[in-house]
C-alpha positions as CSV (number, residue, x, y, z in Angstrom):
1,M,165.5,80.9,188.9
2,K,169.3,80.9,188.5
3,I,171.5,81.4,191.6
4,R,173.1,84.5,190.0
5,T,169.6,86.2,189.8
6,R,168.7,85.2,193.3
7,L,172.0,86.5,194.7
8,N,171.5,89.8,192.8
9,I,168.0,90.3,194.2
10,T,169.1,89.4,197.8
11,F,172.1,91.7,197.7
12,T,170.0,94.7,196.4
13,V,167.3,94.1,199.1
14,V,169.9,93.9,201.8
15,V,171.7,97.0,200.7
16,A,168.4,99.0,200.4
17,A,167.3,97.8,203.8
18,V,170.6,98.9,205.4
19,L,170.4,102.4,203.8
20,I,166.8,102.8,204.9
21,I,167.6,101.8,208.4
22,M,170.6,104.1,208.6
23,G,168.6,107.0,207.2
24,L,165.7,106.5,209.6
25,A,168.1,106.2,212.5
26,F,169.9,109.4,211.7
27,R,166.6,111.2,211.0
28,A,165.1,110.1,214.3
29,T,168.2,111.3,216.2
30,H,168.0,114.7,214.4
31,N,164.4,115.2,215.4
32,I,165.0,114.3,219.0
33,L,167.8,116.8,219.3
34,T,165.8,119.6,217.6
35,E,163.0,119.2,220.0
36,L,165.3,119.5,223.0
37,G,166.4,122.9,221.8
38,G,169.3,125.0,223.3
39,D,172.6,123.5,222.8
40,Y,171.1,120.4,221.4
41,K,169.7,122.4,218.5
42,W,173.3,123.4,217.5
43,L,174.2,119.7,218.0
44,A,171.3,118.7,215.7
45,G,172.5,121.1,213.1
46,R,175.9,119.6,213.2
47,L,174.4,116.1,213.2
48,D,172.3,117.1,210.2
49,I,175.4,118.0,208.2
50,S,177.2,114.7,209.4
51,I,174.1,112.7,208.4
52,Y,174.2,114.0,204.9
53,A,178.0,113.5,204.7
54,L,177.6,110.0,206.2
55,L,174.9,109.2,203.7
56,V,177.0,110.3,200.8
57,V,180.0,108.3,202.1
58,S,177.8,105.2,202.9
59,T,176.2,105.4,199.5
60,L,179.7,105.5,197.8
61,A,180.8,102.6,200.0
62,V,177.7,100.6,199.2
63,I,178.1,101.3,195.4
64,S,181.8,100.2,195.6
65,G,180.8,97.1,197.5
66,I,178.2,96.3,194.9
67,I,180.8,96.7,192.1
68,I,183.4,94.6,193.9
69,S,181.0,91.9,194.9
70,R,179.5,91.6,191.5
71,G,183.0,91.3,190.0
72,L,183.8,88.5,192.4
73,M,180.5,86.9,191.8
74,S,181.1,87.1,188.1
75,R,184.4,85.3,188.4
76,I,182.9,82.6,190.6
77,F,180.0,82.1,188.2
78,R,182.3,81.9,185.2
79,L,184.2,79.2,187.1
80,I,181.0,77.4,187.9
81,E,180.0,77.5,184.2
82,K,183.4,76.1,183.2
83,L,183.0,73.4,185.8
84,N,179.6,72.6,184.5
85,T,180.9,72.4,180.9
86,F,183.9,70.4,182.1
87,T,181.8,67.8,183.9
88,V,179.3,67.5,181.0
89,N,182.2,66.9,178.6
90,M,183.6,64.2,180.9
91,A,180.2,62.6,181.2
92,V,179.7,62.3,177.4
93,G,183.3,61.0,176.9
94,H,185.1,64.0,175.3
95,D,188.8,63.0,175.8
96,N,190.1,66.5,175.1
97,S,188.1,68.3,177.9
98,R,190.3,70.6,180.0
99,L,189.6,73.2,182.7
100,D,191.6,76.4,182.1
101,V,191.4,78.9,185.0
102,K,193.9,81.8,185.1
103,N,192.5,84.7,187.1
104,G,195.2,85.4,189.6
105,S,193.5,83.3,192.3
106,D,195.8,80.6,193.6
107,E,192.8,78.7,195.2
108,L,190.9,78.6,191.9
109,E,193.9,77.6,189.9
110,V,194.8,74.8,192.3
111,L,191.1,73.6,192.1
112,A,191.3,73.7,188.3
113,S,194.6,71.8,188.3
114,N,193.3,69.1,190.6
115,L,190.2,68.7,188.5
116,N,192.4,68.4,185.4
117,R,194.4,65.7,187.1
118,L,191.2,63.9,188.0
119,S,190.1,64.1,184.4
120,D,193.5,62.7,183.2
121,S,193.3,59.9,185.7
122,Y,189.7,59.2,184.6
123,K,190.8,59.1,180.9
124,E,193.7,56.8,181.6
125,K,191.4,54.4,183.4
126,I,188.9,54.5,180.5
127,V,191.7,53.8,178.0
128,S,193.0,50.9,180.2
129,L,189.5,49.6,180.6
130,E,188.9,49.8,176.8
131,D,192.2,48.1,176.1
132,A,191.3,45.3,178.6
133,I,188.0,44.9,177.0
134,V,189.6,44.6,173.5
135,K,192.2,42.1,174.8
136,R,189.4,40.1,176.5
137,Q,187.4,40.0,173.4
138,R,190.4,38.9,171.4
139,A,191.2,36.2,174.0
140,V,187.6,35.0,173.9
141,R,187.7,35.0,170.1
142,E,191.0,33.1,170.1
143,L,189.7,30.5,172.5
144,A,186.5,30.1,170.5
145,I,188.5,29.5,167.3
146,L,190.8,27.2,169.2
147,N,187.8,25.3,170.6
148,E,186.3,25.0,167.1
149,L,189.6,23.6,165.8
150,M,189.8,21.1,168.6
151,G,186.3,19.9,167.8
152,F,187.3,19.4,164.2
153,V,190.5,17.6,165.2
154,T,188.6,15.1,167.3
155,T,186.3,14.2,164.3
156,E,189.0,14.0,161.5
157,F,191.9,11.6,161.1
158,K,193.6,12.9,157.9
159,F,196.5,15.1,158.9
160,D,196.5,17.2,155.7
161,I,192.8,18.0,156.1
162,I,193.3,18.9,159.8
163,L,196.2,21.1,158.8
164,K,194.1,22.9,156.1
165,N,191.4,23.6,158.7
166,F,194.1,24.9,161.1
167,V,195.4,27.3,158.4
168,E,191.9,28.6,157.5
169,R,191.0,29.3,161.2
170,T,194.4,31.0,161.7
171,K,193.8,33.2,158.7
172,D,190.5,34.2,160.1
173,L,191.9,34.9,163.5
174,I,194.6,37.3,162.2
175,K,192.4,38.6,159.3
176,S,194.8,37.7,156.5
177,G,194.2,37.1,152.8
178,F,196.5,34.1,152.4
179,G,197.7,31.3,154.7
180,A,199.9,28.3,154.4
181,A,201.4,25.6,156.6
182,I,204.5,23.5,155.7
183,I,205.5,20.3,157.6
184,F,209.0,19.0,157.2
185,A,210.1,15.4,156.9
186,P,211.7,14.1,160.1
187,D,215.3,15.4,160.6
188,S,215.2,17.5,157.4
189,Y,213.9,20.6,155.8
190,T,212.2,18.8,153.0
191,P,208.5,19.6,152.8
192,S,206.4,16.5,153.4
193,V,203.0,18.3,153.7
194,Y,202.1,21.6,152.1
195,V,198.6,23.1,152.5
196,T,197.3,26.5,151.9
197,S,194.0,28.2,152.7
198,D,192.9,27.4,149.2
199,D,193.8,23.7,148.9
200,I,196.1,20.8,149.8
201,Q,199.2,21.3,147.6
202,D,201.9,19.0,146.3
203,P,205.0,19.5,148.6
204,S,207.3,18.8,145.8
205,T,206.4,22.1,144.1
206,I,208.2,24.1,146.8
207,S,211.8,24.1,148.1
208,I,212.7,25.6,151.4
209,D,216.3,26.8,152.1
210,P,217.0,26.8,155.9
211,E,219.5,29.6,155.3
212,G,217.2,31.6,153.0
213,F,214.1,33.7,153.3
214,F,212.5,31.6,156.0
215,K,215.6,31.1,158.1
216,A,214.1,32.8,161.2
217,P,211.0,30.5,161.6
218,I,212.4,27.2,160.4
219,K,216.0,27.3,161.7
220,D,216.2,30.0,164.4
221,M,212.7,29.1,165.7
222,S,211.7,32.8,165.9
223,P,208.9,34.8,164.1
224,L,209.4,36.6,160.8
225,R,207.4,39.8,160.2
226,L,207.7,42.0,157.1
227,P,207.6,44.9,157.0
228,A,208.8,45.4,160.6
229,D,207.3,48.1,162.9
230,R,207.8,51.7,161.6
231,P,207.3,55.1,163.3
232,E,203.8,56.5,162.9
233,N,204.9,59.4,160.7
234,E,206.9,57.3,158.4
235,D,205.6,56.4,154.9
236,I,204.5,52.8,155.1
237,S,204.1,52.3,151.3
238,Q,206.3,49.5,150.1
239,E,206.9,47.2,147.1
240,P,205.3,43.8,147.2
241,V,207.4,41.0,148.8
242,K,208.5,38.3,146.4
243,V,208.7,34.8,148.1
244,S,210.4,32.8,145.4
245,E,210.5,29.6,147.6
246,L,206.6,29.5,147.6
247,N,206.2,31.0,144.1
248,I,204.1,33.9,145.4
249,E,204.1,37.7,145.7
250,V,202.5,39.3,148.8
251,N,202.1,42.7,150.5
252,N,203.2,41.7,154.0
253,I,204.3,38.6,155.8
254,L,204.0,37.0,159.2
255,A,205.5,33.5,159.7
256,V,206.0,31.5,162.9
257,P,207.6,28.2,163.7
258,L,205.5,25.1,164.3
259,I,207.2,23.0,167.0
260,S,206.4,19.7,168.7
261,S,208.4,17.2,170.7
262,I,207.5,14.2,168.5
263,N,209.9,15.1,165.6
264,L,207.1,16.9,163.9
265,S,207.9,20.5,162.9
266,G,207.1,23.1,160.3
267,M,206.1,26.7,159.6
268,L,202.9,28.6,159.6
269,F,202.8,31.5,157.1
270,L,200.3,34.3,156.8
271,A,200.2,37.2,154.3
272,N,198.2,40.2,153.0
273,R,196.7,41.3,156.3
274,A,193.5,43.2,155.8
275,G,193.8,47.0,156.1
276,D,197.4,47.3,157.5
277,N,200.7,45.6,158.1
278,Y,201.1,43.0,160.8
279,K,201.8,44.4,164.3
280,Q,203.6,43.0,167.3
281,E,200.3,42.2,168.8
282,D,199.4,40.0,165.8
283,E,202.7,38.2,166.2
284,D,202.1,37.5,169.9
285,I,198.6,36.2,169.2
286,L,199.7,34.0,166.4
287,M,202.6,32.5,168.4
288,D,200.3,31.7,171.3
289,F,197.5,30.3,169.1
290,A,199.9,28.3,166.8
291,F,201.7,26.7,169.8
292,Q,198.5,25.5,171.5
293,A,196.8,24.4,168.3
294,F,199.9,22.6,166.8
295,Q,200.7,20.8,170.0
296,T,197.2,19.3,170.0
297,I,197.4,18.5,166.3
298,A,200.7,16.9,166.7
299,M,199.5,14.8,169.7
300,H,196.4,13.9,167.7
301,E,198.6,12.8,164.8
302,E,200.8,10.7,167.2
303,I,197.8,9.0,168.8
304,T,196.2,8.5,165.4
305,N,199.4,6.8,164.1
306,L,199.4,4.6,167.2
307,A,195.7,3.8,166.6
308,V,196.3,2.9,162.9
309,T,199.8,1.3,163.3
310,D,200.5,-2.2,164.2
311,G,202.4,-2.2,167.5
312,L,204.8,-5.0,166.5
313,T,205.8,-4.3,162.9
314,G,205.2,-0.6,162.7
315,I,203.1,-0.7,159.5
316,N,199.4,-0.1,159.2
317,N,197.0,-2.3,161.2
318,H,193.9,-4.2,160.2
319,R,191.4,-1.5,161.0
320,H,193.3,1.1,159.0
321,F,193.6,-1.3,156.1
322,Q,189.8,-1.8,156.0
323,E,189.3,2.0,155.9
324,R,191.9,2.6,153.2
325,L,190.7,-0.3,151.0
326,A,187.1,1.0,151.3
327,E,188.3,4.5,150.1
328,E,190.3,3.0,147.2
329,V,187.4,0.8,146.1
330,E,185.1,3.8,145.9
331,I,187.7,5.7,143.8
332,S,188.1,2.7,141.5
333,K,184.3,2.4,141.0
334,R,183.8,6.1,140.5
335,Y,186.6,6.8,138.0
336,G,186.9,3.3,136.5
337,R,190.5,2.9,137.7
338,N,192.4,-0.4,138.3
339,L,192.9,-1.6,141.9
340,S,194.6,-4.7,143.2
341,L,194.9,-6.4,146.6
342,L,197.7,-8.7,147.7
343,I,197.5,-11.0,150.7
344,L,200.7,-12.6,152.0
345,D,201.0,-15.5,154.5
346,V,204.2,-16.8,156.2
347,D,204.7,-20.5,155.4
348,H,204.7,-22.9,158.3
349,F,205.0,-20.0,160.8
350,K,203.3,-21.9,163.7
351,N,206.0,-24.6,163.5
352,F,208.7,-21.9,163.3
353,N,207.4,-20.3,166.5
354,D,207.2,-23.7,168.3
355,I,210.8,-24.4,167.4
356,Y,212.5,-21.0,167.9
357,G,210.1,-19.2,170.2
358,H,207.8,-16.3,169.8
359,Q,210.4,-13.6,170.3
360,V,212.3,-14.9,167.2
361,G,209.0,-15.2,165.4
362,D,208.2,-11.5,166.2
363,S,211.6,-10.6,164.7
364,V,210.7,-12.5,161.5
365,L,207.4,-10.6,161.2
366,K,209.2,-7.3,161.6
367,T,211.7,-8.2,158.9
368,I,208.9,-9.3,156.5
369,A,207.0,-6.0,157.2
370,S,210.2,-4.1,156.4
371,V,210.8,-6.0,153.1
372,L,207.1,-5.5,152.1
373,S,207.4,-1.7,152.7
374,Q,210.6,-1.5,150.6
375,Q,209.3,-3.5,147.6
376,I,206.0,-1.7,147.0
377,R,205.6,1.8,145.6
378,K,205.0,4.9,147.7
379,T,201.4,5.1,146.5
380,D,200.7,1.5,147.7
381,F,199.4,0.7,151.2
382,P,201.0,-2.0,153.3
383,A,199.4,-3.4,156.5
384,R,199.4,-6.3,158.9
385,Y,196.2,-8.3,158.3
386,G,196.5,-10.4,161.4
387,G,198.9,-13.0,162.9
388,E,201.4,-13.9,160.2
389,E,199.3,-12.4,157.3
390,F,200.1,-9.1,155.6
391,V,198.3,-7.2,152.8
392,A,199.2,-4.5,150.2
393,V,196.6,-2.3,148.6
394,M,197.8,-1.2,145.1
395,P,195.9,1.6,143.4
396,E,196.3,2.1,139.7
397,T,197.5,-1.5,139.3
398,D,196.0,-4.1,137.0
399,F,196.0,-7.9,137.4
400,Q,199.3,-8.3,135.4
401,G,201.0,-5.5,137.4
402,A,199.9,-7.1,140.7
403,G,201.3,-10.5,139.6
404,I,204.7,-8.9,138.8
405,L,204.9,-7.2,142.3
406,A,203.7,-10.4,144.0
407,E,206.4,-12.5,142.4
408,R,209.1,-9.9,143.1
409,L,208.1,-9.7,146.7
410,R,208.0,-13.5,147.1
411,A,211.4,-13.9,145.6
412,R,212.9,-11.1,147.8
413,I,211.7,-12.7,151.0
414,A,212.8,-16.1,150.0
415,K,216.4,-14.8,149.4
416,T,216.5,-12.8,152.7
417,P,218.3,-14.8,155.4
418,F,217.0,-14.5,159.0
419,V,219.7,-14.5,161.6
420,L,218.8,-16.4,164.8
421,P,220.1,-15.5,168.3
422,D,222.9,-18.1,167.9
423,N,223.9,-16.5,164.6
424,E,222.3,-19.4,162.7
425,K,220.7,-18.3,159.4
426,V,217.4,-19.6,158.2
427,N,215.3,-18.9,155.2
428,I,211.6,-18.1,155.4
429,T,209.1,-18.4,152.5
430,V,205.7,-16.8,151.9
431,S,202.6,-17.7,149.9
432,I,200.8,-14.8,148.1
433,G,197.4,-14.5,146.6
434,F,196.1,-11.4,144.8
435,A,193.0,-10.2,143.0
436,S,192.1,-7.1,141.0
437,M,189.2,-4.7,140.2
438,P,187.4,-4.8,137.9
439,E,188.7,-8.2,136.6
440,N,187.9,-10.3,139.7
441,A,185.6,-8.2,141.9
442,S,183.3,-5.1,142.1
443,E,183.1,-4.6,145.8
444,K,185.5,-4.4,148.8
445,T,184.4,-7.7,150.5
446,E,184.4,-9.5,147.1
447,L,188.0,-8.3,146.4
448,I,189.2,-9.5,149.8
449,E,187.5,-12.8,149.3
450,M,189.0,-13.4,145.8
451,A,192.5,-12.5,147.0
452,D,192.1,-14.8,150.0
453,K,190.9,-17.7,147.8
454,A,194.0,-17.1,145.6
455,L,196.2,-17.3,148.8
456,Y,194.5,-20.5,149.8
457,F,195.2,-22.0,146.4
458,A,198.9,-21.0,146.7
459,K,199.2,-22.7,150.1
460,E,197.4,-25.8,148.8
461,H,199.8,-26.0,145.8
462,G,203.2,-26.2,147.4
463,R,203.6,-22.8,149.2
464,N,206.3,-20.3,148.3
465,V,204.3,-19.3,145.3
466,A,202.2,-16.3,144.2
467,Y,198.8,-16.8,142.5
468,G,196.2,-14.5,141.2
469,F,192.5,-15.3,141.4
470,E,191.2,-17.0,138.2
471,A,187.5,-18.0,138.0
472,G,187.0,-21.8,137.7
473,R,190.5,-22.6,139.0
474,I,190.4,-21.8,142.6
475,P,187.9,-23.6,144.9
476,G,185.8,-21.6,147.3
477,T,186.8,-21.3,150.9
478,E,185.7,-19.1,153.8
479,E,187.7,-16.2,155.0
480,K,189.4,-16.6,158.4
481,P,188.0,-14.4,161.1
482,F,190.2,-11.7,162.7
483,D,189.7,-9.7,165.8
484,A,192.1,-6.8,166.7
485,S,192.3,-4.7,170.0
486,P,195.4,-2.4,170.1
487,A,196.6,-1.0,173.4
488,A,197.6,2.4,172.1
489,M,197.2,4.4,175.3
490,E,199.6,2.3,177.4
491,N,202.2,2.4,174.6
492,L,201.9,6.2,174.5
493,A,202.4,6.4,178.3
494,S,205.6,4.4,177.9
495,I,206.8,6.9,175.3
496,V,206.1,9.8,177.6
497,D,208.1,8.3,180.5
498,A,211.0,7.4,178.2
499,R,211.5,11.0,177.0
500,S,213.4,11.9,180.1
501,P,215.9,9.8,182.1
502,Y,214.3,11.3,185.3
503,T,210.8,9.9,184.6
504,K,211.5,6.4,183.5
505,G,208.9,4.2,185.1
506,H,207.2,7.2,186.7
507,S,203.7,6.4,185.5
508,E,203.9,2.8,186.8
509,E,205.1,3.9,190.2
510,V,202.5,6.6,190.5
511,S,199.8,4.0,189.6
512,K,201.1,1.7,192.5
513,L,201.1,4.6,195.0
514,A,197.6,5.7,194.0
515,A,196.3,2.2,194.3
516,M,197.7,2.0,197.9
517,I,195.6,5.0,198.9
518,A,192.5,3.8,197.0
519,N,192.7,0.4,198.8
520,A,193.2,2.1,202.2
521,I,190.0,4.2,201.8
522,G,188.0,1.3,200.4
523,L,187.4,2.2,196.7
524,D,185.7,-0.5,194.8
525,E,187.3,-2.5,191.9
526,G,185.8,-0.3,189.2
527,E,187.0,2.9,190.8
528,L,190.5,1.4,191.4
529,E,190.8,0.4,187.7
530,S,189.8,4.0,186.7
531,L,192.4,5.4,189.0
532,K,195.1,3.1,187.7
533,L,194.3,4.0,184.1
534,A,194.4,7.7,184.9
535,S,197.7,7.3,186.7
536,V,199.2,5.6,183.6
537,L,197.9,8.4,181.3
538,H,198.2,11.5,183.7
539,D,201.3,13.0,182.0
540,I,200.3,12.1,178.4
541,G,200.1,15.8,177.6
542,T,203.8,16.3,178.3
543,I,204.6,14.4,175.2
544,H,204.5,17.8,173.4
545,V,206.6,19.6,176.0
546,P,210.2,20.0,174.5
547,E,212.8,17.9,176.2
548,R,214.9,20.9,176.9
549,I,212.1,22.1,179.3
550,L,211.5,18.7,180.8
551,N,215.2,18.2,181.6
552,K,216.1,21.8,182.4
553,P,218.4,21.9,185.4
554,G,217.5,25.4,186.5
555,E,214.4,27.4,187.2
556,L,211.8,27.5,184.5
557,T,210.9,30.8,182.8
558,E,207.3,32.2,182.8
559,E,206.8,31.0,179.3
560,E,208.2,27.6,180.1
561,V,205.8,27.3,183.0
562,K,202.9,28.1,180.7
563,V,204.0,25.3,178.4
564,I,204.2,22.8,181.3
565,R,200.8,23.9,182.7
566,A,199.2,23.4,179.3
567,H,199.6,19.6,179.4
568,P,196.5,18.6,181.3
569,K,194.2,20.5,179.0
570,L,196.0,19.3,175.9
571,A,195.6,15.7,177.1
572,E,191.9,16.2,177.8
573,M,191.2,17.8,174.4
574,V,192.7,14.9,172.5
575,L,191.7,11.9,174.7
576,K,188.0,12.9,175.1
577,K,187.1,11.2,171.9
578,Y,188.2,7.8,173.1
579,P,185.3,6.1,174.9
580,L,187.6,3.8,177.0
581,V,189.3,6.7,178.7
582,E,186.4,9.2,178.8
583,E,185.5,8.5,182.4
584,V,189.0,9.1,183.7
585,L,189.4,12.5,181.9
586,P,188.5,14.6,185.1
587,I,191.2,12.8,187.0
588,I,193.8,13.6,184.4
589,L,192.5,17.2,183.9
590,Y,192.4,18.2,187.6
591,H,195.3,16.3,189.2
592,H,197.3,19.5,189.4
593,E,194.6,21.4,191.3
594,R,195.4,22.5,194.9
595,Y,193.2,22.0,197.9
596,D,193.3,25.7,198.6
597,G,192.2,26.6,195.0
598,K,195.5,27.9,193.8
599,G,196.2,25.1,191.3
600,Y,195.6,24.7,187.6
601,P,193.9,24.6,185.1
602,A,190.5,25.4,186.7
603,G,191.5,26.8,190.1
604,I,188.9,24.7,191.9
605,A,189.4,23.8,195.6
606,G,188.6,21.3,198.4
607,E,185.9,18.8,197.7
608,E,185.3,20.3,194.2
609,I,188.4,18.5,193.1
610,P,187.4,14.9,192.1
611,L,188.5,12.4,194.8
612,H,190.5,10.4,192.4
613,A,192.4,13.5,191.2
614,R,193.2,14.4,194.9
615,I,194.6,10.8,195.3
616,L,196.6,11.1,192.1
617,A,198.0,14.5,193.2
618,I,199.5,13.0,196.4
619,A,200.9,9.9,194.6
620,E,202.6,11.9,191.9
621,A,204.0,14.5,194.2
622,F,205.5,11.9,196.5
623,N,207.0,9.9,193.6
624,A,208.5,13.1,192.2
625,M,210.0,14.1,195.6
626,I,211.8,10.7,196.1
627,S,213.0,10.5,192.5
628,P,215.9,12.4,191.0
629,R,215.0,15.5,189.1
630,P,217.2,18.0,187.2
631,Y,215.8,21.0,189.1
632,K,215.9,19.8,192.8
633,K,217.6,17.4,195.2
634,R,216.1,14.0,195.7
635,L,214.4,13.6,199.1
636,T,214.3,10.7,201.4
637,V,211.0,8.9,202.2
638,D,210.8,10.6,205.6
639,E,211.5,14.0,204.1
640,A,208.9,13.5,201.4
641,V,206.3,12.5,204.0
642,K,207.1,15.6,206.1
643,E,206.7,17.8,203.0
644,L,203.3,16.2,202.3
645,E,202.2,16.9,205.9
646,A,203.5,20.5,205.7
647,N,201.3,21.1,202.7
648,A,198.3,19.2,203.9
649,G,195.3,21.5,203.7
650,S,197.0,23.9,201.2
651,Q,198.2,21.8,198.3
652,F,196.8,18.4,199.3
653,D,193.7,16.9,200.9
654,P,194.6,16.7,204.6
655,Q,192.6,13.5,205.2
656,L,194.1,11.7,202.3
657,V,197.6,12.8,203.4
658,K,197.0,11.1,206.8
659,V,195.8,7.9,205.0
660,F,198.9,7.9,202.8
661,T,201.4,8.6,205.6
662,K,199.9,5.8,207.6
663,V,200.2,3.4,204.6
664,V,203.8,4.5,204.0
665,A,204.6,3.8,207.7
666,E,203.0,0.3,207.6
667,I,204.6,-1.0,204.4
668,K,208.0,0.9,204.9
669,I,208.6,2.2,201.4
């Protein structure tokens, strides 16, 4: 039964009871006075008239009360019905639900106003929560795509293929119909790599003017978005955008710069967004994603170059030569194309080293590598084969063409004077052997063997000559074994330290300080070696931090801090594929964590932080404090020790700080 019905019944019963009781009371009084007689009888008559008058008045009063109370009850119940409807609408998520009460009652209007404010606050919180959920979903999706890209990067070595995958994933992230990436040659705006979401393109087919259409992303280093944001009520229809520099016509454009600190730069270009024009939010997402992804791609390319480049001469190393030759042999066999291989050996190089020393010998090898690179075509592949031997893989080159190149190269080296430290000039000669497919061989190992036999024949017949393999003329001989083990990681650490005048020798000093702590707490030899390696590589991620940030004299901006704090994760993503450094990755990744859990990148605390990472954190901080930096004054050793002690338990492991300060006091740094 509804409350209104119950109240109506109750009110009627109460009123009826009151009237009956009043009537009975008056009637009883009248009867008593009548029985008394005399003057009381007159009084009873008067009372009888009063009773009827009182009954009439009471009845009118009761009727008025009923009318008034029912009116008030009706208003109250209408408000209750509105409140019920209002709460139901809020519960089902109707954003336009409002409570409108205007009945002259201040209390009810205040109540309605408060409930409307509550509804508005509720709606604002729902909108904020929905926005947060959408942003969270986008962030998770962005991280997922970035993680997939990082996985692909660690399994692929070809830069153009990695870049194409990067474009495809970026196009998927921003939901675009077309994507492209352009990488420029060092110190120029000449495209060296051009890939689209469709294929790897020829960079010579496009021409980019730094003052032209793409001035913003390639020269001003700022995003380009066309058409720009417009008011909601403005007509957004527009003519297609013609991009003559790329020979395409698109509906809308979003382009951002690709920046790294290793002289690798370019532009990422998206077009034809699905459903609508690009928004500011798309621009922000693309800038963030492109920065993180390209930093990793650039670092991967740098490490790959170090891994495939000979450390002395700067040309390709033995391992990369074997990979490239295998690819070219397969192409030659599949399509029936010519392929030639040239092997070059420096004549009497051991004697030269014995007379002039290995440093002069190294200088000779660098010069020969330079001449070799200059004399061959761009499509040819030069490499250091080992020791004083060099090779050149020559696709689309027959036996006769290989002979012409071999003789030209031999003559050029013979005519090149080598200047010794005392300005004395000497001439160096080389012997060259070459072989070709399909004339001399049908497999990779056979092609190397035939070219090596030709080289042996040249050395046995006077040296300073070039011979091609000819069956029946050259006696068999075994190929000389070669074993290569490049130290690419240490070289890269030296590059990192050399990028700033303030960090020269930083990695080496940090390694020494960390070793002091490790020895003091009794770490074994294996753990000590891991810590030393991590100390050498701990800042490898900063190779992609722009030098203007590394050497900035003032306080860093929020965005610059984000760039700095990204370096442990970038280092971990790229280095994890190298087995020799896999075990030290947690040290590199977590050496910026704080003991109180307020560090980065994971925010772990206390004993959760690997012991070696806690040691490295103290060693690095101490070295940074006693070294000159552009953003702060250099501290003395005593001041740096006091700073470590002041932050023990918050930033640093308090027990390790005690060990370190004791060691510092004993050896007197």
